[in-house]
C-alpha positions as CSV (number, residue, x, y, z in Angstrom):
1,X,-12.5,-49.0,16.6
2,X,-10.0,-48.9,19.5
3,X,-6.8,-50.1,18.0
4,X,-4.6,-50.8,15.1
5,X,-3.7,-54.5,15.3
6,X,-5.4,-55.8,12.2
7,X,-4.2,-58.3,9.5
8,X,-1.7,-57.0,7.0
9,X,-3.3,-58.3,3.8
10,X,-2.1,-61.8,3.8
11,X,-0.7,-62.1,0.3
12,X,0.3,-58.4,-0.1
13,X,3.8,-57.2,-0.4
14,X,3.5,-55.5,2.9
15,X,2.6,-58.8,4.5
16,X,5.6,-60.3,2.7
17,X,7.9,-57.7,4.1
18,X,6.4,-58.3,7.5
19,X,6.8,-62.0,7.4
20,X,10.5,-61.8,6.4
21,X,11.6,-60.5,9.7
22,X,14.3,-62.4,11.7
23,X,12.8,-65.6,13.1
24,X,15.2,-66.6,15.9
25,X,14.6,-65.2,19.4
26,X,17.7,-63.5,20.8
27,X,19.1,-64.6,24.1
28,X,19.6,-61.3,25.7
29,X,17.8,-58.0,26.2
30,X,20.3,-56.1,24.0
31,X,20.0,-58.7,21.3
32,X,16.2,-58.3,21.3
33,X,16.5,-54.6,20.6
34,X,19.3,-55.1,18.1
35,X,17.5,-57.8,16.2
36,X,14.2,-56.0,16.0
37,X,15.8,-52.8,14.7
38,X,18.2,-54.5,12.3
39,X,16.0,-57.2,10.7
40,X,16.3,-56.9,6.9
41,X,13.2,-57.0,4.8
42,X,14.6,-59.6,2.4
43,X,16.0,-61.8,5.1
44,X,19.5,-61.3,4.0
45,X,20.6,-59.6,7.1
46,X,21.5,-56.3,5.5
47,X,20.7,-53.8,2.8
48,X,24.1,-53.3,1.2
49,X,23.7,-53.4,-2.6
50,X,26.3,-54.4,-5.1
51,X,27.0,-50.8,-6.0
52,X,28.1,-49.6,-2.6
53,X,24.7,-48.3,-1.4
54,X,23.2,-48.9,2.0
55,X,19.5,-48.1,1.3
56,X,19.9,-44.9,-0.6
57,X,22.9,-43.6,1.3
58,X,26.2,-43.9,-0.6
59,X,29.0,-45.7,1.2
60,X,31.9,-43.5,0.1
61,X,34.8,-45.4,-1.4
62,X,32.8,-48.6,-1.6
63,X,34.3,-49.7,-4.8
64,X,37.8,-49.2,-3.4
65,X,37.0,-51.1,-0.3
66,X,35.6,-54.1,-2.1
67,X,38.6,-54.2,-4.3
68,X,41.0,-54.3,-1.4
69,X,39.0,-56.8,0.6
70,X,38.4,-59.3,-2.2
71,X,41.6,-61.1,-1.5
72,X,42.4,-63.2,1.5
73,X,45.3,-64.9,3.1
74,X,45.7,-68.7,3.1
75,X,44.3,-69.0,6.5
76,X,41.3,-66.8,5.8
77,X,42.8,-63.9,7.8
78,X,44.0,-60.5,6.7
79,X,44.5,-60.5,2.9
80,X,48.0,-60.0,1.6
81,X,48.0,-57.6,-1.3
82,X,51.0,-56.2,-3.0
83,X,51.4,-52.5,-3.6
84,X,51.2,-53.0,-7.4
85,X,47.9,-54.8,-7.0
86,X,46.5,-52.0,-4.8
87,X,47.6,-49.3,-7.2
88,X,46.2,-51.3,-10.2
89,X,42.8,-51.7,-8.5
90,X,42.7,-48.0,-7.5
91,X,43.5,-47.0,-11.1
92,X,40.8,-49.3,-12.5
93,X,38.2,-48.1,-9.9
94,X,38.9,-44.5,-10.7
95,X,39.9,-44.6,-14.3
96,X,37.3,-42.1,-15.4
97,X,38.4,-39.6,-12.7
98,X,42.1,-40.0,-13.8
99,X,41.2,-39.5,-17.5
100,X,39.2,-36.3,-16.5
101,X,42.1,-35.0,-14.5
102,X,44.5,-35.6,-17.4
103,X,42.2,-33.8,-19.8
104,X,41.8,-30.9,-17.3
105,X,45.6,-30.6,-17.0
106,X,46.1,-30.7,-20.7
107,X,43.5,-27.9,-21.2
108,X,45.2,-25.7,-18.6
109,X,48.5,-26.3,-20.2
110,X,47.1,-25.1,-23.6
111,X,45.5,-22.1,-22.0
112,X,48.7,-21.2,-20.2
113,X,50.7,-21.5,-23.4
114,X,48.4,-19.9,-25.9
115,X,45.9,-17.7,-24.1
116,X,46.7,-16.6,-20.6
117,X,49.0,-13.8,-19.6
118,X,51.7,-14.9,-17.1
119,X,50.1,-15.9,-13.9
120,X,51.7,-16.4,-10.4
121,X,52.2,-20.0,-9.2
122,X,49.4,-19.5,-6.7
123,X,46.9,-19.2,-9.5
124,X,48.1,-22.4,-11.2
125,X,48.0,-24.2,-7.8
126,X,44.4,-23.0,-7.3
127,X,43.5,-24.4,-10.6
128,X,45.1,-27.7,-9.7
129,X,43.4,-28.0,-6.4
130,X,40.1,-27.1,-8.0
131,X,40.5,-29.8,-10.6
132,X,41.3,-32.5,-8.0
133,X,38.4,-31.3,-5.9
134,X,35.9,-31.6,-8.8
135,X,37.3,-35.1,-9.7
136,X,36.8,-36.2,-6.1
137,X,33.3,-34.8,-6.1
138,X,32.5,-36.7,-9.3
139,X,33.9,-40.0,-7.9
140,X,32.1,-39.3,-4.5
141,X,35.1,-40.7,-2.6
142,X,34.1,-38.6,0.4
143,X,31.1,-36.5,1.5
144,X,30.9,-33.1,-0.3
145,X,31.7,-31.0,2.8
146,X,34.8,-33.1,3.6
147,X,36.2,-32.8,0.1
148,X,35.7,-29.0,0.1
149,X,37.3,-28.7,3.5
150,X,40.3,-30.7,2.4
151,X,40.7,-28.5,-0.6
152,X,40.5,-25.4,1.5
153,X,43.0,-26.7,4.0
154,X,45.4,-27.6,1.2
155,X,45.3,-24.0,-0.1
156,X,45.7,-22.7,3.4
157,X,48.7,-25.0,4.1
158,X,50.5,-23.7,0.9
159,X,49.6,-20.1,1.9
160,X,47.6,-19.6,-1.3
161,X,44.9,-18.1,0.9
162,X,45.3,-16.4,4.2
163,X,43.5,-17.6,7.4
164,X,41.3,-14.6,7.1
165,X,40.3,-15.5,3.5
166,X,39.8,-19.1,4.3
167,X,37.4,-18.3,7.1
168,X,35.7,-15.5,5.2
169,X,32.9,-17.9,4.1
170,X,32.1,-19.0,7.6
171,X,32.2,-15.5,9.0
172,X,30.4,-13.8,6.1
173,X,26.7,-13.2,5.4
174,X,26.2,-16.3,3.3
175,X,26.5,-18.9,6.0
176,X,24.8,-16.7,8.6
177,X,21.9,-15.9,6.2
178,X,21.3,-19.5,5.4
179,X,21.5,-20.5,9.1
180,X,18.8,-18.0,10.2
181,X,16.7,-18.8,7.1
182,X,16.7,-22.5,8.3
183,X,15.0,-21.2,11.5
184,X,12.5,-19.1,9.6
185,X,11.7,-22.0,7.2
186,X,11.2,-24.3,10.2
187,X,8.8,-21.8,11.7
188,X,6.8,-21.7,8.4
189,X,6.9,-25.5,8.3
190,X,5.8,-26.0,11.9
191,X,2.8,-23.7,11.5
192,X,1.9,-25.1,8.0
193,X,1.5,-21.5,6.8
194,X,2.2,-22.2,3.2
195,X,0.7,-25.7,3.0
196,X,-2.8,-24.6,2.0
197,X,-1.4,-22.2,-0.6
198,X,0.9,-24.9,-2.1
199,X,-1.9,-27.5,-2.1
200,X,-4.1,-25.2,-4.1
201,X,-1.3,-24.1,-6.5
202,X,0.1,-27.6,-7.1
203,X,-3.2,-29.4,-7.0
204,X,-3.4,-33.2,-7.7
205,X,-1.4,-33.9,-10.8
206,X,-2.0,-37.1,-12.8
207,X,1.5,-37.2,-14.4
208,X,5.1,-36.3,-13.8
209,X,5.0,-33.7,-16.5
210,X,2.1,-31.9,-14.9
211,X,3.7,-32.1,-11.4
212,X,7.0,-30.7,-12.7
213,X,5.2,-27.9,-14.7
214,X,3.2,-26.8,-11.7
215,X,6.2,-26.9,-9.3
216,X,8.5,-24.9,-11.7
217,X,5.7,-22.5,-12.6
218,X,5.0,-21.7,-9.0
219,X,8.6,-21.3,-7.8
220,X,9.8,-19.3,-10.8
221,X,6.9,-16.9,-10.4
222,X,7.4,-16.4,-6.6
223,X,11.2,-16.1,-6.8
224,X,10.8,-13.3,-9.4
225,X,9.4,-11.0,-6.7
226,X,11.1,-12.4,-3.6
227,X,14.7,-13.4,-3.1
228,X,15.3,-16.8,-4.7
229,X,17.1,-18.3,-1.7
230,X,14.3,-18.0,0.9
231,X,11.7,-18.9,-1.7
232,X,13.4,-22.2,-2.5
233,X,14.1,-22.9,1.1
234,X,10.5,-22.4,2.1
235,X,9.1,-24.5,-0.7
236,X,11.5,-27.4,-0.4
237,X,9.9,-29.3,2.5
238,X,6.4,-28.5,1.2
239,X,7.1,-29.9,-2.2
240,X,8.8,-33.0,-0.7
241,X,5.8,-33.8,1.3
242,X,3.4,-33.0,-1.6
243,X,5.5,-35.2,-3.9
244,X,5.3,-38.2,-1.6
245,X,1.5,-38.0,-1.4
246,X,1.3,-37.5,-5.1
247,X,3.4,-40.6,-5.7
248,X,6.3,-38.7,-7.3
249,X,9.9,-39.3,-6.3
250,X,11.1,-36.0,-4.8
251,X,14.4,-36.4,-6.7
252,X,12.5,-35.7,-9.9
253,X,11.2,-32.4,-8.5
254,X,13.8,-30.9,-6.2
255,X,16.5,-30.1,-8.8
256,X,14.0,-28.7,-11.3
257,X,12.5,-26.7,-8.5
258,X,15.9,-25.2,-7.6
259,X,16.8,-24.4,-11.2
260,X,13.4,-22.8,-11.8
261,X,13.9,-20.7,-8.7
262,X,17.2,-19.4,-10.0
263,X,15.7,-18.7,-13.4
264,X,12.8,-16.9,-11.8
265,X,15.3,-14.8,-9.8
266,X,16.7,-13.5,-13.0
267,X,13.4,-12.0,-14.1
268,X,13.5,-8.9,-11.9
269,X,16.1,-6.9,-10.0
270,X,14.6,-8.2,-6.7
271,X,15.0,-11.9,-7.4
272,X,18.7,-12.3,-6.7
273,X,21.4,-10.2,-5.0
274,X,23.7,-10.6,-8.0
275,X,21.4,-8.3,-10.1
276,X,21.5,-5.6,-7.4
277,X,25.3,-5.9,-7.3
278,X,25.5,-5.3,-11.0
279,X,23.2,-2.3,-10.8
280,X,25.3,-0.8,-8.0
281,X,28.5,-1.4,-10.0
282,X,27.1,0.3,-13.1
283,X,25.8,3.3,-11.2
284,X,29.1,3.8,-9.5
285,X,30.8,4.3,-12.9
286,X,30.1,7.9,-13.8
287,X,31.1,7.7,-17.4
288,X,28.7,4.9,-18.2
289,X,25.7,6.5,-19.9
290,X,23.1,5.4,-22.4
291,X,23.0,6.2,-26.1
292,X,21.4,9.6,-25.4
293,X,24.0,10.5,-22.9
294,X,21.6,10.1,-20.0
295,X,22.5,8.2,-16.8
296,X,21.7,4.6,-16.8
297,X,18.2,3.6,-15.6
298,X,17.4,0.2,-14.2
299,X,13.8,-0.5,-13.6
300,X,12.7,-3.5,-11.6
301,X,11.2,-5.4,-14.5
302,X,13.6,-4.4,-17.3
303,X,15.8,-7.5,-17.0
304,X,12.6,-9.6,-17.3
305,X,12.5,-8.8,-21.0
306,X,15.3,-11.3,-21.5
307,X,15.0,-13.1,-18.2
308,X,11.5,-14.3,-18.7
309,X,12.0,-15.9,-22.2
310,X,15.2,-17.5,-20.9
311,X,13.2,-18.9,-18.0
312,X,10.6,-20.3,-20.4
313,X,13.3,-22.0,-22.5
314,X,14.9,-23.4,-19.3
315,X,11.6,-24.8,-18.0
316,X,10.7,-26.4,-21.3
317,X,14.2,-28.0,-21.4
318,X,13.7,-29.4,-17.9
319,X,10.3,-30.8,-18.6
320,X,11.7,-32.7,-21.6
321,X,15.1,-33.6,-20.3
322,X,14.2,-34.7,-16.8
323,X,12.6,-37.8,-18.2
324,X,16.0,-39.0,-19.5
325,X,18.6,-37.3,-17.3
326,X,17.0,-37.5,-13.8
327,X,16.5,-41.0,-12.3
328,X,14.2,-41.9,-9.4
329,X,15.9,-42.9,-6.1
330,X,16.9,-46.5,-6.1
331,X,14.4,-48.7,-4.2
332,X,15.5,-50.3,-1.0
333,X,14.5,-53.7,0.4
334,X,10.8,-54.2,0.7
335,X,7.9,-53.4,-1.6
336,X,4.7,-51.6,-1.5
337,X,1.2,-52.3,-2.8
338,X,-1.2,-50.0,-4.4
339,X,-4.8,-50.0,-3.4
340,X,-7.0,-52.6,-4.9
341,X,-4.8,-53.4,-7.9
342,X,-2.0,-55.4,-6.3
343,X,0.6,-53.3,-8.1
344,X,4.0,-53.3,-6.4
345,X,6.6,-50.5,-6.3
346,X,9.9,-49.8,-4.7
347,X,9.9,-48.7,-1.1
348,X,11.1,-45.3,-0.2
349,X,13.7,-44.9,2.4
350,X,12.2,-45.7,5.8
351,X,11.8,-43.4,8.8
352,X,14.5,-42.4,11.3
353,X,14.9,-45.9,12.9
354,X,14.7,-47.7,9.6
355,X,17.0,-45.4,7.7
356,X,19.6,-45.4,10.4
357,X,19.5,-49.1,11.2
358,X,18.4,-50.7,8.0
359,X,15.2,-52.1,9.4
360,X,12.1,-52.7,7.4
361,X,9.1,-53.3,9.6
362,X,5.5,-53.2,8.3
363,X,3.2,-51.8,11.0
364,X,-0.5,-52.0,10.8
365,X,-2.4,-49.0,12.0
366,X,-5.9,-47.5,12.0
367,X,-6.5,-43.8,11.3
368,X,-9.9,-42.1,11.7
369,X,-11.1,-39.4,9.2
370,X,-12.2,-36.3,11.1
371,X,-15.2,-34.2,10.1
372,X,-14.1,-31.4,7.8
373,X,-10.9,-33.2,6.8
374,X,-9.5,-32.1,3.4
375,X,-9.8,-35.6,2.0
376,X,-13.5,-36.0,2.8
377,X,-15.3,-36.6,-0.5
378,X,-12.1,-37.5,-2.3
379,X,-11.5,-40.8,-3.9
380,X,-8.6,-42.9,-2.4
381,X,-6.5,-42.0,-5.5
382,X,-7.2,-38.2,-5.4
383,X,-6.6,-38.1,-1.7
384,X,-3.0,-39.3,-2.3
385,X,-3.5,-42.5,-0.3
386,X,-2.8,-44.9,-3.2
387,X,0.6,-43.7,-4.2
388,X,2.4,-43.5,-0.9
389,X,5.3,-45.8,-1.3
390,X,5.5,-48.6,1.3
391,X,1.8,-48.3,1.9
392,X,-1.1,-50.8,1.6
393,X,-4.7,-49.8,2.4
394,X,-6.1,-53.0,3.8
395,X,-9.7,-51.9,4.4
396,X,-12.1,-49.1,5.2
397,X,-14.5,-49.4,8.1
398,X,-17.5,-47.0,7.7
399,X,-19.0,-45.2,10.7
400,X,-22.1,-47.3,10.4
401,X,-20.1,-50.5,10.7
402,X,-19.8,-51.4,7.1
403,X,-16.4,-52.9,6.2
404,X,-14.8,-52.6,2.7
405,X,-12.1,-55.3,2.7
406,X,-11.0,-54.9,-0.9
407,X,-10.7,-51.1,-1.4
408,X,-11.3,-49.9,-4.9
409,X,-9.1,-46.9,-5.9
410,X,-12.3,-44.9,-6.8
411,X,-13.9,-45.4,-3.3
412,X,-14.8,-42.1,-1.8
413,X,-13.7,-41.2,1.7
414,X,-16.3,-40.1,4.2
415,X,-16.0,-38.4,7.6
416,X,-15.9,-41.0,10.4
417,X,-14.3,-43.6,8.2
418,X,-11.5,-45.7,9.8
419,X,-8.7,-46.4,7.4
420,X,-6.6,-49.5,8.0
421,X,-3.1,-49.3,6.6
422,X,0.0,-51.5,6.6
423,X,3.2,-49.7,5.9
424,X,6.7,-48.9,7.1
425,X,7.6,-46.3,9.7
426,X,8.1,-43.6,7.1
427,X,4.7,-44.1,5.5
428,X,3.0,-44.2,8.9
429,X,4.7,-40.9,9.8
430,X,3.4,-39.3,6.6
431,X,-0.1,-40.5,7.3
432,X,0.1,-39.3,10.9
433,X,0.9,-35.8,9.7
434,X,-1.9,-35.6,7.1
435,X,-4.5,-33.0,8.1
436,X,-7.8,-34.5,9.2
437,X,-6.5,-37.9,10.1
438,X,-6.0,-39.0,13.7
439,X,-5.1,-42.4,15.4
440,X,-8.3,-44.4,15.8
441,X,-7.4,-45.6,19.2
442,X,-9.3,-43.8,22.0
443,X,-6.1,-43.7,24.1
444,X,-4.6,-41.2,21.7
445,X,-7.3,-38.6,22.5
446,X,-6.6,-39.0,26.2
447,X,-2.9,-38.1,26.1
448,X,-2.5,-34.9,28.0
449,X,-0.1,-33.3,25.5
450,X,-1.1,-30.8,22.8
451,X,-1.2,-32.5,19.4
452,X,1.5,-30.4,17.8
453,X,3.9,-31.3,20.7
454,X,3.5,-35.1,20.3
455,X,6.0,-37.5,18.7
456,X,6.1,-41.0,17.3
457,X,8.5,-43.3,19.1
458,X,9.5,-46.9,18.4
459,X,10.2,-49.2,21.4
460,X,11.1,-52.9,21.6
461,X,10.0,-55.0,24.5
462,X,13.1,-56.6,26.1
463,X,13.5,-60.3,26.8
464,X,13.3,-60.0,30.5
465,X,10.9,-57.0,30.6
466,X,8.2,-57.0,33.3
467,X,5.7,-56.3,30.5
468,X,6.2,-59.7,28.8
469,X,3.1,-61.8,29.1
470,X,0.8,-59.0,30.3
471,X,-2.0,-57.3,28.4
472,X,-1.9,-53.6,27.4
473,X,-5.1,-52.9,29.3
474,X,-3.9,-54.8,32.3
475,X,-0.7,-52.8,32.5
476,X,-2.5,-49.5,32.1
477,X,0.0,-48.6,29.4
478,X,-1.3,-45.1,28.6
479,X,-1.3,-44.0,32.2
480,X,1.9,-45.7,33.1
481,X,4.0,-44.3,30.2
482,X,1.9,-41.4,29.0
483,X,1.8,-42.9,25.6
484,X,-0.7,-44.5,23.2
485,X,0.1,-47.6,21.2
486,X,-0.6,-46.8,17.6
487,X,0.6,-50.0,16.0
488,X,2.4,-53.3,16.9
489,X,4.9,-55.3,14.9
490,X,5.7,-58.9,16.0
491,X,8.3,-60.3,13.6
492,X,5.9,-60.8,10.8
493,X,3.2,-62.4,12.9
494,X,-0.4,-61.1,12.9
495,X,-1.2,-59.7,16.4
496,X,-4.8,-60.5,16.9
497,X,-7.2,-58.2,18.7
498,X,-7.4,-54.5,19.5
499,X,-4.3,-52.8,21.0
500,X,-6.0,-52.9,24.5
501,X,-6.3,-56.7,24.2
502,X,-2.8,-57.4,23.0
503,X,-0.6,-59.5,25.3
504,X,3.0,-58.2,24.9
505,X,5.8,-60.6,24.0
506,X,9.6,-60.2,24.0
507,X,10.8,-58.6,20.8
508,X,7.5,-56.8,20.0
509,X,8.0,-53.4,18.3
510,X,5.5,-50.8,19.5
511,X,4.9,-47.6,17.6
512,X,3.8,-45.0,20.3
513,X,2.3,-41.6,20.2
514,X,3.7,-39.7,23.1
515,X,5.3,-36.4,24.3
516,X,8.7,-35.1,23.4
517,X,10.4,-36.3,26.6
518,X,9.5,-40.0,26.3
519,X,12.7,-41.1,24.5
520,X,14.9,-39.4,27.1
521,X,12.9,-40.7,30.1
522,X,13.0,-44.3,28.9
523,X,16.3,-44.6,27.1
524,X,17.7,-46.8,29.9
525,X,14.5,-48.4,30.9
526,X,15.1,-52.1,31.4
527,X,11.6,-52.9,30.1
528,X,12.6,-51.8,26.6
529,X,15.5,-53.2,24.6
530,X,15.6,-50.1,22.3
531,X,13.9,-46.7,22.3
532,X,14.1,-44.5,19.2
533,X,12.2,-41.4,18.3
534,X,11.0,-41.3,14.7
535,X,12.7,-38.4,13.0
536,X,10.5,-35.4,12.1
537,X,7.3,-37.1,13.4
538,X,6.1,-34.1,15.3
539,X,2.8,-32.9,13.8
540,X,2.6,-29.3,12.7
541,X,0.3,-26.6,14.1
542,X,-2.8,-26.0,12.1
543,X,-4.4,-23.1,14.1
544,X,-5.2,-20.1,12.0
545,X,-3.7,-17.7,14.5
546,X,-0.2,-18.9,14.3
547,X,-0.4,-19.4,10.5
548,X,-1.3,-15.7,10.2
549,X,1.4,-14.6,12.5
550,X,4.1,-16.6,10.7
551,X,2.8,-15.3,7.3
552,X,3.0,-11.7,8.5
553,X,6.6,-12.3,9.8
554,X,7.7,-13.8,6.5
555,X,6.1,-11.1,4.3
556,X,7.7,-8.4,6.5
557,X,11.1,-10.1,6.3
558,X,11.0,-10.3,2.5
559,X,9.6,-6.8,2.1
560,X,12.3,-5.2,4.3
561,X,15.1,-7.1,2.5
562,X,13.7,-6.4,-1.0
563,X,13.3,-2.7,-0.3
564,X,16.8,-2.4,0.9
565,X,15.9,-1.1,4.3
566,X,18.0,-3.9,5.8
567,X,20.1,-6.8,4.5
568,X,18.5,-10.2,4.1
569,X,20.6,-11.5,7.0
570,X,19.3,-8.8,9.4
571,X,15.7,-9.2,8.3
572,X,15.9,-13.0,8.6
573,X,17.5,-12.8,12.0
574,X,14.7,-10.6,13.3
575,X,12.2,-12.9,11.7
576,X,13.7,-15.9,13.4
577,X,13.5,-14.3,16.8
578,X,9.9,-13.2,16.1
579,X,9.0,-16.9,15.2
580,X,10.4,-17.9,18.6
581,X,8.8,-15.0,20.5
582,X,5.3,-15.6,19.1
583,X,5.3,-19.4,19.7
584,X,5.4,-20.3,16.0
585,X,8.5,-22.2,16.8
586,X,9.9,-23.9,19.9
587,X,13.5,-23.7,21.0
588,X,13.8,-27.4,20.6
589,X,12.7,-27.2,16.9
590,X,14.9,-24.2,16.3
591,X,18.0,-25.9,17.7
592,X,17.5,-29.1,15.6
593,X,16.8,-27.4,12.2
594,X,20.3,-26.5,11.2
595,X,22.0,-28.7,8.5
596,X,25.6,-28.6,9.4
597,X,27.0,-30.3,6.2
598,X,25.2,-27.6,4.2
599,X,26.6,-24.8,6.2
600,X,30.1,-26.3,6.0
601,X,29.9,-26.7,2.3
602,X,28.7,-23.1,1.8
603,X,31.4,-21.7,4.0
604,X,34.2,-23.7,2.4
605,X,33.1,-22.9,-1.1
606,X,33.4,-19.2,-0.4
607,X,36.9,-19.7,0.9
608,X,37.8,-21.6,-2.3
609,X,36.4,-19.0,-4.6
610,X,38.5,-16.4,-2.7
611,X,41.6,-18.2,-3.9
612,X,40.6,-17.8,-7.5
613,X,39.8,-14.2,-7.0
614,X,42.9,-13.1,-5.1
615,X,45.4,-15.0,-7.3
616,X,43.9,-13.6,-10.5
617,X,42.9,-17.1,-11.8
618,X,39.2,-16.3,-12.3
619,X,39.9,-12.9,-14.0
620,X,42.4,-14.6,-16.4
621,X,39.9,-17.3,-17.3
622,X,37.1,-14.8,-17.9
623,X,39.3,-12.5,-20.0
624,X,40.5,-15.5,-22.1
625,X,36.9,-16.6,-22.8
626,X,35.9,-13.0,-23.8
627,X,39.0,-12.7,-25.9
628,X,38.1,-15.8,-27.9
629,X,34.5,-14.5,-28.6
630,X,35.4,-10.8,-29.2
631,X,36.5,-11.5,-32.8
632,X,32.9,-12.5,-33.7
633,X,31.4,-9.0,-33.4
634,X,28.9,-7.6,-30.9
635,X,26.9,-10.9,-30.8
636,X,30.1,-12.8,-30.2
637,X,31.0,-10.5,-27.4
638,X,27.6,-11.0,-25.8
639,X,28.1,-14.8,-26.1
640,X,31.5,-14.4,-24.5
641,X,30.0,-12.5,-21.6
642,X,27.3,-15.1,-21.1
643,X,29.7,-18.0,-21.4
644,X,32.4,-16.6,-19.1
645,X,29.8,-15.6,-16.5
646,X,28.3,-19.1,-16.5
647,X,31.7,-20.8,-16.3
648,X,33.1,-18.6,-13.6
649,X,29.9,-18.7,-11.5
650,X,30.2,-22.5,-11.5
651,X,33.5,-22.1,-9.6
652,X,32.8,-19.0,-7.4
653,X,29.6,-17.5,-6.1
654,X,27.5,-15.6,-8.7
655,X,28.0,-12.3,-6.8
656,X,31.8,-12.8,-7.1
657,X,31.5,-13.8,-10.7
658,X,29.6,-10.7,-11.8
659,X,31.9,-8.6,-9.7
660,X,35.0,-10.0,-11.4
661,X,33.5,-9.8,-14.9
662,X,32.1,-6.3,-14.6
663,X,35.4,-4.4,-15.1
664,X,36.0,-6.5,-18.2
665,X,32.5,-5.8,-19.6
666,X,33.0,-2.1,-18.8
667,X,36.2,-2.0,-20.8
668,X,34.5,-3.6,-23.8
669,X,31.7,-1.1,-23.6
670,X,34.2,1.8,-23.4
671,X,35.9,0.5,-26.6
672,X,32.5,0.5,-28.4
673,X,32.5,-3.2,-29.0
674,X,29.1,-3.8,-27.4
675,X,26.0,-1.8,-26.4
676,X,25.5,-1.0,-22.7
677,X,22.2,-2.4,-21.8
678,X,22.5,-5.7,-23.7
679,X,25.9,-6.3,-22.1
680,X,24.8,-5.5,-18.6
681,X,21.6,-7.6,-18.8
682,X,23.4,-10.6,-20.3
683,X,25.8,-10.3,-17.3
684,X,22.9,-10.2,-14.9
685,X,21.0,-13.2,-16.3
686,X,24.2,-15.2,-16.9
687,X,25.0,-14.8,-13.2
688,X,21.8,-16.7,-12.3
689,X,22.6,-19.8,-14.6
690,X,24.4,-21.6,-11.8
691,X,23.2,-25.1,-12.6
692,X,26.3,-27.2,-13.3
693,X,27.6,-28.1,-9.9
694,X,26.2,-28.6,-6.4
695,X,28.4,-25.9,-5.0
696,X,27.7,-23.2,-7.6
697,X,24.9,-21.6,-5.5
698,X,23.7,-21.7,-1.9
699,X,20.5,-23.5,-2.7
700,X,22.3,-26.0,-4.9
701,X,24.1,-27.2,-1.8
702,X,20.8,-27.6,0.2
703,X,19.0,-29.3,-2.7
704,X,21.9,-31.7,-3.3
705,X,21.8,-32.7,0.4
706,X,18.0,-33.2,0.6
707,X,17.7,-34.9,-2.8
708,X,20.7,-37.2,-2.4
709,X,22.0,-36.2,-5.8
710,X,25.5,-37.0,-7.1
711,X,27.9,-34.5,-8.6
712,X,27.4,-36.0,-12.1
713,X,23.7,-35.5,-11.8
714,X,24.2,-31.8,-11.7
715,X,26.7,-31.9,-14.6
716,X,24.5,-34.0,-17.0
717,X,21.3,-32.1,-16.1
718,X,22.7,-28.6,-15.6
719,X,25.3,-28.2,-18.3
720,X,22.7,-28.7,-21.2
721,X,20.4,-26.4,-19.4
722,X,23.1,-23.7,-19.3
723,X,23.8,-24.3,-23.0
724,X,20.2,-23.9,-23.9
725,X,19.8,-20.7,-21.9
726,X,23.1,-19.2,-23.2
727,X,22.1,-20.0,-26.8
728,X,19.0,-17.7,-26.6
729,X,20.2,-15.0,-24.2
730,X,22.5,-12.8,-26.4
731,X,20.2,-12.7,-29.5
732,X,17.3,-11.8,-27.2
733,X,19.3,-9.1,-25.5
734,X,20.3,-7.6,-28.9
735,X,16.7,-7.8,-30.2
736,X,15.1,-6.3,-27.1
737,X,17.6,-3.6,-26.0
């Protein structure tokens, strides 16, 4: 079969989304491109929901804007609103935030009056800025990185932190390590090194419970022996892709994955740098000895005696609580249809063009199953082709010519089958990257570009294009543009015939398979009203050679860092260069893999934590918490250590938290109030329980960005998890040590 232009299941939801495109023909070339890329799937002309969402992207301050714009002048012009009305609307819109700030201020006043020793004004100012920052994060009035930068600049302006301290996060190892790990992870992703391993470990779950259990089991086990940060970063893109094929919303997996990785890191000394810091601090104190007067000994797996049971408790909590506390991503315009059963479901956010411009276009495309493909012999359901959101499997054409127009979910896939799909850009991209599937059009195999260097690009035929009214074969489209037409979308109309027989019309959207330079070459081409590359549509390499090379590089990186031969930053930097030098990663991919909002958030959070350290605010808070618990005996002191570590590590990095608390713990040990090993191991494990905020740990920031979570999602899911872990940690430590 030489094409993809086949009917999109007349009565299906995909066909409905297709038929809802804008009907009128624009009058200019620019309007053709604009209309094609902006047509709304529901015909409403936009995707803005009543809650301030555009698709799944929050429009910050949406409630506030609607409040101010609801009025209008007598002539329909600029609304005239009094200051009192504006203030009233702001108060109503952010009432919960204001109540929280008032409670926070009252709590600080009580602590200052009854508990804290006298503190300098800088410490109180740091507490105040921190409270306003958390309130702003909860209300989502601005992006996370902007809120943190504003808080940091405020502290800088009042000279609470010095310029050196404010920039310490951006110049330190944290941001640099994450930046180079982005490159290493991109190399792993581009070579699909871990994909086969993850596919075997995660399998094909039949329920959300099983999917979460497998994900958390895998990541907690791996992060116990490797650093938790690179482990989570490497598994994130693989789990996201696996989740979409398994029909599971990634939001329901990413936060549990992150938290399980942190719990796994607490099971050995190698899992997180905070554990190693505590060991170094303990060994540096010469008068700290065990009950026999011998120097303290810290074996790699000793902390696992309490860390592993705590991890089990945490994972069990997440398996149960995620059903109630984590919600799937809100569906956008458009629907999807399952295979054969006519079931509908919400559409995932679309691809690069759709997400950026709010378009919902149902393309119809044909993909051929190659011999030896992983899905050969699988049913449609087990192959993951039924649960892709935004997807409709129209029919299967067997190699012998047999056509299955109504595909049963239990139909088995054979080599040489041509699968006819209707779906949005994001779904087509997912299918395009599945191993063993290739575009059915013969033109795709004739493109003179290596498969792993190709891209998907959307173009719109302009109104006055010289291509209008001419057939694809007549034009010699592949030779002229070095591109193969994968699918055609024509404002909801069925484009009859194979792609080679299609006569192009103004406003046609073409999905092309081409090389990396196509978008740049034709960005100003008068024949196209719009040209847009589909984000992350480049296929990965699947040759065994580069997979082995990338695997060796990563194992060497982790081994060098874990053994202490070199810091993780140094090992990751060398690994990143090795990925580029061996061809596992191109310069283009490396330069586009950095997530600037994440790096800004991490850097700013370190600067903010510095203010709490240097002003004595964090130490005072920790001492106050420990003082409250010290009256309850040894078990109470251990609860105080755990609680203070968890609370402080929610505001500063876990390394800073354990460093601040260690002198306090040391003094309690010296006074004989608590045994050495239980206290130290509670401090270690408590430092890994950073689940309550998106800025508490480096990976929290990254997961928050990729999962589209809100600040309150972390609080309502993470705080109970912390309480569950803290509840069992001290008794376990006393019983074991």
